[in-house]
Structure formats: structure tokens, C-alpha cells
mmCIF file of the N, C-alpha and C atoms, coordinates in Angstrom:
data_MODEL
# 
_entry.id   MODEL 
# 
loop_
_atom_site.group_PDB 
_atom_site.id 
_atom_site.type_symbol 
_atom_site.label_atom_id 
_atom_site.label_alt_id 
_atom_site.label_comp_id 
_atom_site.label_asym_id 
_atom_site.label_entity_id 
_atom_site.label_seq_id 
_atom_site.pdbx_PDB_ins_code 
_atom_site.Cartn_x 
_atom_site.Cartn_y 
_atom_site.Cartn_z 
_atom_site.occupancy 
_atom_site.B_iso_or_equiv 
_atom_site.pdbx_formal_charge 
_atom_site.auth_seq_id 
_atom_site.auth_comp_id 
_atom_site.auth_asym_id 
_atom_site.auth_atom_id 
_atom_site.pdbx_PDB_model_num 
ATOM 1   N N  . MET A 1 1  ? 15.577 14.687  -13.475 1.00 0.00 ? 1  MET A N  1 
ATOM 2   C CA . MET A 1 1  ? 16.224 14.247  -11.308 1.00 0.00 ? 1  MET A CA 1 
ATOM 3   C C  . MET A 1 1  ? 15.926 12.658  -11.133 1.00 0.00 ? 1  MET A C  1 
ATOM 4   N N  . THR A 1 2  ? 17.259 12.366  -10.994 1.00 0.00 ? 2  THR A N  1 
ATOM 5   C CA . THR A 1 2  ? 16.715 11.341  -10.070 1.00 0.00 ? 2  THR A CA 1 
ATOM 6   C C  . THR A 1 2  ? 16.518 10.521  -8.384  1.00 0.00 ? 2  THR A C  1 
ATOM 7   N N  . VAL A 1 3  ? 16.216 10.098  -8.220  1.00 0.00 ? 3  VAL A N  1 
ATOM 8   C CA . VAL A 1 3  ? 15.406 9.541   -6.800  1.00 0.00 ? 3  VAL A CA 1 
ATOM 9   C C  . VAL A 1 3  ? 16.457 8.407   -6.501  1.00 0.00 ? 3  VAL A C  1 
ATOM 10  N N  . SER A 1 4  ? 17.116 7.939   -5.463  1.00 0.00 ? 4  SER A N  1 
ATOM 11  C CA . SER A 1 4  ? 17.898 6.444   -5.530  1.00 0.00 ? 4  SER A CA 1 
ATOM 12  C C  . SER A 1 4  ? 17.456 6.499   -3.565  1.00 0.00 ? 4  SER A C  1 
ATOM 13  N N  . PHE A 1 5  ? 17.375 5.380   -3.699  1.00 0.00 ? 5  PHE A N  1 
ATOM 14  C CA . PHE A 1 5  ? 17.194 4.925   -1.722  1.00 0.00 ? 5  PHE A CA 1 
ATOM 15  C C  . PHE A 1 5  ? 18.010 3.746   -2.139  1.00 0.00 ? 5  PHE A C  1 
ATOM 16  N N  . PRO A 1 6  ? 18.118 3.422   -0.440  1.00 0.00 ? 6  PRO A N  1 
ATOM 17  C CA . PRO A 1 6  ? 18.230 2.444   -0.707  1.00 0.00 ? 6  PRO A CA 1 
ATOM 18  C C  . PRO A 1 6  ? 16.727 1.312   0.047   1.00 0.00 ? 6  PRO A C  1 
ATOM 19  N N  . VAL A 1 7  ? 17.114 -0.323  -0.134  1.00 0.00 ? 7  VAL A N  1 
ATOM 20  C CA . VAL A 1 7  ? 15.807 -1.472  0.068   1.00 0.00 ? 7  VAL A CA 1 
ATOM 21  C C  . VAL A 1 7  ? 16.465 -1.955  0.048   1.00 0.00 ? 7  VAL A C  1 
ATOM 22  N N  . SER A 1 8  ? 15.883 -3.837  0.570   1.00 0.00 ? 8  SER A N  1 
ATOM 23  C CA . SER A 1 8  ? 16.321 -4.523  1.485   1.00 0.00 ? 8  SER A CA 1 
ATOM 24  C C  . SER A 1 8  ? 16.577 -5.211  -0.343  1.00 0.00 ? 8  SER A C  1 
ATOM 25  N N  . GLU A 1 9  ? 17.027 -6.504  0.226   1.00 0.00 ? 9  GLU A N  1 
ATOM 26  C CA . GLU A 1 9  ? 17.562 -7.466  -1.006  1.00 0.00 ? 9  GLU A CA 1 
ATOM 27  C C  . GLU A 1 9  ? 16.568 -7.586  -0.954  1.00 0.00 ? 9  GLU A C  1 
ATOM 28  N N  . SER A 1 10 ? 15.764 -8.281  -0.173  1.00 0.00 ? 10 SER A N  1 
ATOM 29  C CA . SER A 1 10 ? 14.247 -8.793  -0.329  1.00 0.00 ? 10 SER A CA 1 
ATOM 30  C C  . SER A 1 10 ? 13.143 -7.985  -0.945  1.00 0.00 ? 10 SER A C  1 
ATOM 31  N N  . LEU A 1 11 ? 13.085 -6.854  -0.503  1.00 0.00 ? 11 LEU A N  1 
ATOM 32  C CA . LEU A 1 11 ? 12.420 -5.910  -1.680  1.00 0.00 ? 11 LEU A CA 1 
ATOM 33  C C  . LEU A 1 11 ? 12.491 -6.115  -2.965  1.00 0.00 ? 11 LEU A C  1 
ATOM 34  N N  . HIS A 1 12 ? 13.893 -5.600  -3.524  1.00 0.00 ? 12 HIS A N  1 
ATOM 35  C CA . HIS A 1 12 ? 14.749 -5.640  -4.247  1.00 0.00 ? 12 HIS A CA 1 
ATOM 36  C C  . HIS A 1 12 ? 13.898 -6.601  -5.541  1.00 0.00 ? 12 HIS A C  1 
ATOM 37  N N  . TYR A 1 13 ? 14.482 -8.232  -4.987  1.00 0.00 ? 13 TYR A N  1 
ATOM 38  C CA . TYR A 1 13 ? 13.828 -8.922  -5.569  1.00 0.00 ? 13 TYR A CA 1 
ATOM 39  C C  . TYR A 1 13 ? 12.475 -9.030  -5.145  1.00 0.00 ? 13 TYR A C  1 
ATOM 40  N N  . ALA A 1 14 ? 11.644 -8.928  -4.461  1.00 0.00 ? 14 ALA A N  1 
ATOM 41  C CA . ALA A 1 14 ? 9.702  -8.826  -5.211  1.00 0.00 ? 14 ALA A CA 1 
ATOM 42  C C  . ALA A 1 14 ? 9.730  -7.669  -6.038  1.00 0.00 ? 14 ALA A C  1 
ATOM 43  N N  . LEU A 1 15 ? 10.373 -6.908  -6.132  1.00 0.00 ? 15 LEU A N  1 
ATOM 44  C CA . LEU A 1 15 ? 10.393 -6.145  -6.905  1.00 0.00 ? 15 LEU A CA 1 
ATOM 45  C C  . LEU A 1 15 ? 9.926  -5.955  -8.446  1.00 0.00 ? 15 LEU A C  1 
ATOM 46  N N  . LYS A 1 16 ? 11.460 -6.473  -8.629  1.00 0.00 ? 16 LYS A N  1 
ATOM 47  C CA . LYS A 1 16 ? 11.662 -7.310  -9.656  1.00 0.00 ? 16 LYS A CA 1 
ATOM 48  C C  . LYS A 1 16 ? 10.787 -8.039  -10.305 1.00 0.00 ? 16 LYS A C  1 
ATOM 49  N N  . ILE A 1 17 ? 10.112 -9.198  -9.159  1.00 0.00 ? 17 ILE A N  1 
ATOM 50  C CA . ILE A 1 17 ? 9.284  -9.939  -9.700  1.00 0.00 ? 17 ILE A CA 1 
ATOM 51  C C  . ILE A 1 17 ? 7.821  -10.053 -10.324 1.00 0.00 ? 17 ILE A C  1 
ATOM 52  N N  . ARG A 1 18 ? 7.771  -8.748  -9.870  1.00 0.00 ? 18 ARG A N  1 
ATOM 53  C CA . ARG A 1 18 ? 6.113  -8.273  -9.762  1.00 0.00 ? 18 ARG A CA 1 
ATOM 54  C C  . ARG A 1 18 ? 6.344  -7.159  -10.945 1.00 0.00 ? 18 ARG A C  1 
ATOM 55  N N  . ALA A 1 19 ? 7.458  -7.172  -10.912 1.00 0.00 ? 19 ALA A N  1 
ATOM 56  C CA . ALA A 1 19 ? 7.536  -5.805  -12.007 1.00 0.00 ? 19 ALA A CA 1 
ATOM 57  C C  . ALA A 1 19 ? 7.634  -7.456  -13.644 1.00 0.00 ? 19 ALA A C  1 
ATOM 58  N N  . ALA A 1 20 ? 8.064  -7.981  -13.586 1.00 0.00 ? 20 ALA A N  1 
ATOM 59  C CA . ALA A 1 20 ? 8.065  -8.849  -14.312 1.00 0.00 ? 20 ALA A CA 1 
ATOM 60  C C  . ALA A 1 20 ? 7.248  -9.616  -14.556 1.00 0.00 ? 20 ALA A C  1 
ATOM 61  N N  . GLN A 1 21 ? 6.399  -9.552  -13.464 1.00 0.00 ? 21 GLN A N  1 
ATOM 62  C CA . GLN A 1 21 ? 4.697  -10.368 -14.052 1.00 0.00 ? 21 GLN A CA 1 
ATOM 63  C C  . GLN A 1 21 ? 3.235  -9.586  -14.291 1.00 0.00 ? 21 GLN A C  1 
ATOM 64  N N  . GLU A 1 22 ? 4.604  -8.490  -14.096 1.00 0.00 ? 22 GLU A N  1 
ATOM 65  C CA . GLU A 1 22 ? 2.956  -7.018  -14.794 1.00 0.00 ? 22 GLU A CA 1 
ATOM 66  C C  . GLU A 1 22 ? 3.546  -6.577  -16.456 1.00 0.00 ? 22 GLU A C  1 
ATOM 67  N N  . ARG A 1 23 ? 4.951  -7.108  -16.986 1.00 0.00 ? 23 ARG A N  1 
ATOM 68  C CA . ARG A 1 23 ? 5.636  -6.649  -17.764 1.00 0.00 ? 23 ARG A CA 1 
ATOM 69  C C  . ARG A 1 23 ? 5.571  -5.518  -18.146 1.00 0.00 ? 23 ARG A C  1 
ATOM 70  N N  . THR A 1 24 ? 6.334  -4.573  -16.322 1.00 0.00 ? 24 THR A N  1 
ATOM 71  C CA . THR A 1 24 ? 7.138  -3.431  -16.709 1.00 0.00 ? 24 THR A CA 1 
ATOM 72  C C  . THR A 1 24 ? 8.162  -3.708  -16.288 1.00 0.00 ? 24 THR A C  1 
ATOM 73  N N  . THR A 1 25 ? 8.957  -2.415  -16.077 1.00 0.00 ? 25 THR A N  1 
ATOM 74  C CA . THR A 1 25 ? 10.035 -2.029  -15.318 1.00 0.00 ? 25 THR A CA 1 
ATOM 75  C C  . THR A 1 25 ? 10.279 -2.133  -13.955 1.00 0.00 ? 25 THR A C  1 
ATOM 76  N N  . VAL A 1 26 ? 10.984 -1.387  -12.381 1.00 0.00 ? 26 VAL A N  1 
ATOM 77  C CA . VAL A 1 26 ? 10.763 -1.675  -11.272 1.00 0.00 ? 26 VAL A CA 1 
ATOM 78  C C  . VAL A 1 26 ? 10.538 0.024   -10.917 1.00 0.00 ? 26 VAL A C  1 
ATOM 79  N N  . ARG A 1 27 ? 11.138 0.926   -11.938 1.00 0.00 ? 27 ARG A N  1 
ATOM 80  C CA . ARG A 1 27 ? 10.939 2.219   -12.239 1.00 0.00 ? 27 ARG A CA 1 
ATOM 81  C C  . ARG A 1 27 ? 9.261  2.275   -12.366 1.00 0.00 ? 27 ARG A C  1 
ATOM 82  N N  . GLY A 1 28 ? 8.916  1.767   -13.605 1.00 0.00 ? 28 GLY A N  1 
ATOM 83  C CA . GLY A 1 28 ? 7.492  1.589   -13.836 1.00 0.00 ? 28 GLY A CA 1 
ATOM 84  C C  . GLY A 1 28 ? 6.994  1.508   -12.414 1.00 0.00 ? 28 GLY A C  1 
ATOM 85  N N  . MET A 1 29 ? 6.599  -0.052  -11.930 1.00 0.00 ? 29 MET A N  1 
ATOM 86  C CA . MET A 1 29 ? 6.431  -0.049  -10.702 1.00 0.00 ? 29 MET A CA 1 
ATOM 87  C C  . MET A 1 29 ? 6.170  1.010   -9.188  1.00 0.00 ? 29 MET A C  1 
ATOM 88  N N  . MET A 1 30 ? 7.546  1.546   -9.310  1.00 0.00 ? 30 MET A N  1 
ATOM 89  C CA . MET A 1 30 ? 7.189  2.407   -8.631  1.00 0.00 ? 30 MET A CA 1 
ATOM 90  C C  . MET A 1 30 ? 6.637  3.911   -8.293  1.00 0.00 ? 30 MET A C  1 
ATOM 91  N N  . MET A 1 31 ? 6.728  4.378   -9.578  1.00 0.00 ? 31 MET A N  1 
ATOM 92  C CA . MET A 1 31 ? 5.694  5.440   -10.322 1.00 0.00 ? 31 MET A CA 1 
ATOM 93  C C  . MET A 1 31 ? 4.282  4.825   -10.437 1.00 0.00 ? 31 MET A C  1 
ATOM 94  N N  . LYS A 1 32 ? 4.027  3.210   -10.571 1.00 0.00 ? 32 LYS A N  1 
ATOM 95  C CA . LYS A 1 32 ? 2.699  3.600   -10.272 1.00 0.00 ? 32 LYS A CA 1 
ATOM 96  C C  . LYS A 1 32 ? 2.054  3.397   -9.023  1.00 0.00 ? 32 LYS A C  1 
ATOM 97  N N  . GLY A 1 33 ? 2.738  2.673   -7.739  1.00 0.00 ? 33 GLY A N  1 
ATOM 98  C CA . GLY A 1 33 ? 2.799  3.290   -6.450  1.00 0.00 ? 33 GLY A CA 1 
ATOM 99  C C  . GLY A 1 33 ? 3.081  4.543   -5.877  1.00 0.00 ? 33 GLY A C  1 
ATOM 100 N N  . LEU A 1 34 ? 3.632  5.656   -6.654  1.00 0.00 ? 34 LEU A N  1 
ATOM 101 C CA . LEU A 1 34 ? 3.379  6.987   -6.718  1.00 0.00 ? 34 LEU A CA 1 
ATOM 102 C C  . LEU A 1 34 ? 2.072  7.277   -6.873  1.00 0.00 ? 34 LEU A C  1 
ATOM 103 N N  . LYS A 1 35 ? 1.819  7.007   -7.929  1.00 0.00 ? 35 LYS A N  1 
ATOM 104 C CA . LYS A 1 35 ? 0.023  7.594   -8.426  1.00 0.00 ? 35 LYS A CA 1 
ATOM 105 C C  . LYS A 1 35 ? -0.528 6.279   -7.830  1.00 0.00 ? 35 LYS A C  1 
ATOM 106 N N  . LEU A 1 36 ? -0.509 5.757   -7.085  1.00 0.00 ? 36 LEU A N  1 
ATOM 107 C CA . LEU A 1 36 ? -1.757 5.641   -6.187  1.00 0.00 ? 36 LEU A CA 1 
ATOM 108 C C  . LEU A 1 36 ? -1.434 6.075   -4.910  1.00 0.00 ? 36 LEU A C  1 
ATOM 109 N N  . VAL A 1 37 ? -1.093 6.740   -4.865  1.00 0.00 ? 37 VAL A N  1 
ATOM 110 C CA . VAL A 1 37 ? -1.041 7.299   -3.240  1.00 0.00 ? 37 VAL A CA 1 
ATOM 111 C C  . VAL A 1 37 ? -0.806 8.913   -3.338  1.00 0.00 ? 37 VAL A C  1 
ATOM 112 N N  . GLY A 1 38 ? -1.451 9.358   -4.764  1.00 0.00 ? 38 GLY A N  1 
ATOM 113 C CA . GLY A 1 38 ? -1.670 10.292  -4.512  1.00 0.00 ? 38 GLY A CA 1 
ATOM 114 C C  . GLY A 1 38 ? -0.854 12.122  -5.310  1.00 0.00 ? 38 GLY A C  1 
ATOM 115 N N  . LEU A 1 39 ? 0.084  11.246  -5.792  1.00 0.00 ? 39 LEU A N  1 
ATOM 116 C CA . LEU A 1 39 ? 0.961  12.044  -6.346  1.00 0.00 ? 39 LEU A CA 1 
ATOM 117 C C  . LEU A 1 39 ? 0.431  12.255  -7.988  1.00 0.00 ? 39 LEU A C  1 
ATOM 118 N N  . ASP A 1 40 ? 0.635  13.755  -8.046  1.00 0.00 ? 40 ASP A N  1 
ATOM 119 C CA . ASP A 1 40 ? 0.096  13.652  -9.583  1.00 0.00 ? 40 ASP A CA 1 
ATOM 120 C C  . ASP A 1 40 ? 1.592  13.354  -10.772 1.00 0.00 ? 40 ASP A C  1 
ATOM 121 N N  . VAL A 1 41 ? 1.213  11.873  -10.514 1.00 0.00 ? 41 VAL A N  1 
ATOM 122 C CA . VAL A 1 41 ? 2.494  11.250  -12.012 1.00 0.00 ? 41 VAL A CA 1 
ATOM 123 C C  . VAL A 1 41 ? 2.391  11.389  -13.299 1.00 0.00 ? 41 VAL A C  1 
ATOM 124 N N  . PRO A 1 42 ? 2.569  12.033  -14.098 1.00 0.00 ? 42 PRO A N  1 
ATOM 125 C CA . PRO A 1 42 ? 2.669  11.900  -15.963 1.00 0.00 ? 42 PRO A CA 1 
ATOM 126 C C  . PRO A 1 42 ? 2.201  10.647  -16.210 1.00 0.00 ? 42 PRO A C  1 
ATOM 127 N N  . GLU A 1 43 ? 1.131  10.709  -17.191 1.00 0.00 ? 43 GLU A N  1 
ATOM 128 C CA . GLU A 1 43 ? 1.095  9.431   -17.875 1.00 0.00 ? 43 GLU A CA 1 
ATOM 129 C C  . GLU A 1 43 ? 2.702  8.951   -18.894 1.00 0.00 ? 43 GLU A C  1 
ATOM 130 N N  . ALA A 1 44 ? 3.506  10.036  -18.932 1.00 0.00 ? 44 ALA A N  1 
ATOM 131 C CA . ALA A 1 44 ? 4.995  9.660   -19.674 1.00 0.00 ? 44 ALA A CA 1 
ATOM 132 C C  . ALA A 1 44 ? 5.974  8.750   -19.166 1.00 0.00 ? 44 ALA A C  1 
ATOM 133 N N  . ASP A 1 45 ? 5.119  9.348   -17.518 1.00 0.00 ? 45 ASP A N  1 
ATOM 134 C CA . ASP A 1 45 ? 6.241  8.493   -16.711 1.00 0.00 ? 45 ASP A CA 1 
ATOM 135 C C  . ASP A 1 45 ? 6.093  7.213   -16.232 1.00 0.00 ? 45 ASP A C  1 
ATOM 136 N N  . LEU A 1 46 ? 4.669  6.789   -16.735 1.00 0.00 ? 46 LEU A N  1 
ATOM 137 C CA . LEU A 1 46 ? 3.963  5.528   -16.297 1.00 0.00 ? 46 LEU A CA 1 
ATOM 138 C C  . LEU A 1 46 ? 4.391  4.388   -17.814 1.00 0.00 ? 46 LEU A C  1 
ATOM 139 N N  . LEU A 1 47 ? 4.849  4.933   -19.081 1.00 0.00 ? 47 LEU A N  1 
ATOM 140 C CA . LEU A 1 47 ? 5.176  4.289   -20.032 1.00 0.00 ? 47 LEU A CA 1 
ATOM 141 C C  . LEU A 1 47 ? 6.426  3.309   -20.090 1.00 0.00 ? 47 LEU A C  1 
ATOM 142 N N  . ASP A 1 48 ? 6.132  2.496   -20.662 1.00 0.00 ? 48 ASP A N  1 
ATOM 143 C CA . ASP A 1 48 ? 8.090  1.749   -20.510 1.00 0.00 ? 48 ASP A CA 1 
ATOM 144 C C  . ASP A 1 48 ? 9.103  2.167   -21.291 1.00 0.00 ? 48 ASP A C  1 
ATOM 145 N N  . ARG A 1 49 ? 9.828  2.625   -20.762 1.00 0.00 ? 49 ARG A N  1 
ATOM 146 C CA . ARG A 1 49 ? 11.183 3.355   -21.695 1.00 0.00 ? 49 ARG A CA 1 
ATOM 147 C C  . ARG A 1 49 ? 12.112 3.326   -22.187 1.00 0.00 ? 49 ARG A C  1 
ATOM 148 N N  . ARG A 1 50 ? 12.020 1.495   -21.947 1.00 0.00 ? 50 ARG A N  1 
ATOM 149 C CA . ARG A 1 50 ? 13.283 0.477   -22.750 1.00 0.00 ? 50 ARG A CA 1 
ATOM 150 C C  . ARG A 1 50 ? 12.929 0.739   -24.315 1.00 0.00 ? 50 ARG A C  1 
ATOM 151 N N  . PRO A 1 51 ? 14.071 0.454   -25.025 1.00 0.00 ? 51 PRO A N  1 
ATOM 152 C CA . PRO A 1 51 ? 13.706 0.426   -26.530 1.00 0.00 ? 51 PRO A CA 1 
ATOM 153 C C  . PRO A 1 51 ? 12.413 -0.568  -27.269 1.00 0.00 ? 51 PRO A C  1 
ATOM 154 N N  . GLY A 1 52 ? 12.038 -0.423  -28.197 1.00 0.00 ? 52 GLY A N  1 
ATOM 155 C CA . GLY A 1 52 ? 11.751 -1.051  -28.575 1.00 0.00 ? 52 GLY A CA 1 
ATOM 156 C C  . GLY A 1 52 ? 10.278 -1.467  -27.863 1.00 0.00 ? 52 GLY A C  1 
ATOM 157 N N  . ARG A 1 53 ? 9.951  -0.818  -26.653 1.00 0.00 ? 53 ARG A N  1 
ATOM 158 C CA . ARG A 1 53 ? 8.618  -0.603  -25.800 1.00 0.00 ? 53 ARG A CA 1 
ATOM 159 C C  . ARG A 1 53 ? 7.982  -0.074  -26.415 1.00 0.00 ? 53 ARG A C  1 
ATOM 160 N N  . SER A 1 54 ? 6.589  -0.219  -26.205 1.00 0.00 ? 54 SER A N  1 
ATOM 161 C CA . SER A 1 54 ? 5.383  0.939   -25.863 1.00 0.00 ? 54 SER A CA 1 
ATOM 162 C C  . SER A 1 54 ? 4.464  1.385   -24.835 1.00 0.00 ? 54 SER A C  1 
ATOM 163 N N  . GLY A 1 55 ? 5.010  0.296   -23.764 1.00 0.00 ? 55 GLY A N  1 
ATOM 164 C CA . GLY A 1 55 ? 4.153  0.567   -22.753 1.00 0.00 ? 55 GLY A CA 1 
ATOM 165 C C  . GLY A 1 55 ? 2.979  -0.520  -22.894 1.00 0.00 ? 55 GLY A C  1 
ATOM 166 N N  . ARG A 1 56 ? 2.969  -1.286  -23.854 1.00 0.00 ? 56 ARG A N  1 
ATOM 167 C CA . ARG A 1 56 ? 2.138  -1.385  -24.273 1.00 0.00 ? 56 ARG A CA 1 
ATOM 168 C C  . ARG A 1 56 ? 2.334  -2.534  -23.546 1.00 0.00 ? 56 ARG A C  1 
ATOM 169 N N  . LYS A 1 57 ? 0.887  -3.766  -23.028 1.00 0.00 ? 57 LYS A N  1 
ATOM 170 C CA . LYS A 1 57 ? 0.600  -5.605  -22.737 1.00 0.00 ? 57 LYS A CA 1 
ATOM 171 C C  . LYS A 1 57 ? 1.497  -6.080  -24.227 1.00 0.00 ? 57 LYS A C  1 
ATOM 172 N N  . ASP A 1 58 ? 2.301  -7.035  -23.745 1.00 0.00 ? 58 ASP A N  1 
ATOM 173 C CA . ASP A 1 58 ? 3.422  -8.185  -24.721 1.00 0.00 ? 58 ASP A CA 1 
ATOM 174 C C  . ASP A 1 58 ? 1.586  -8.478  -26.162 1.00 0.00 ? 58 ASP A C  1 
ATOM 175 N N  . ARG A 1 59 ? 1.169  -8.921  -26.787 1.00 0.00 ? 59 ARG A N  1 
ATOM 176 C CA . ARG A 1 59 ? 0.444  -9.554  -27.415 1.00 0.00 ? 59 ARG A CA 1 
ATOM 177 C C  . ARG A 1 59 ? -0.112 -11.086 -27.146 1.00 0.00 ? 59 ARG A C  1 
ATOM 178 N N  . THR A 1 60 ? 0.763  -11.974 -26.284 1.00 0.00 ? 60 THR A N  1 
ATOM 179 C CA . THR A 1 60 ? 0.420  -13.040 -26.777 1.00 0.00 ? 60 THR A CA 1 
ATOM 180 C C  . THR A 1 60 ? -0.355 -13.733 -25.667 1.00 0.00 ? 60 THR A C  1 
# 
């Protein structure tokens, strides 16, 4: 299932910057936020699903 909602351009930009800083995706940031407010977010939903990524931090 997909959830979609509009946000301001500045919030979207801030999310993208924060996600890049944490080496994740905007989706990953949203899942982390949902977990922080107490929702049951499966561990698999917290992982980076992009090809070639396993959800681990870069080793550099």
C-alpha cells in the first residue's frame, strides 16, 4: 500500500538533505519518524531498498 501527501517545497528539501546526511532515503526518514512516534514499523521497512544497498552505513 502507498501513502502520499503534499508537503511544502522547503520541507521536502529539508527531508532530502537530512536523508543524505544519514545515508538513507526520504522513505527511510519517514519510516524512522513513524517508529519514533510509537507505530509498529517492521525492521524490513527501515532498510534501504535501493539496488546494491543493504541498509548498512557506508564503510568509508
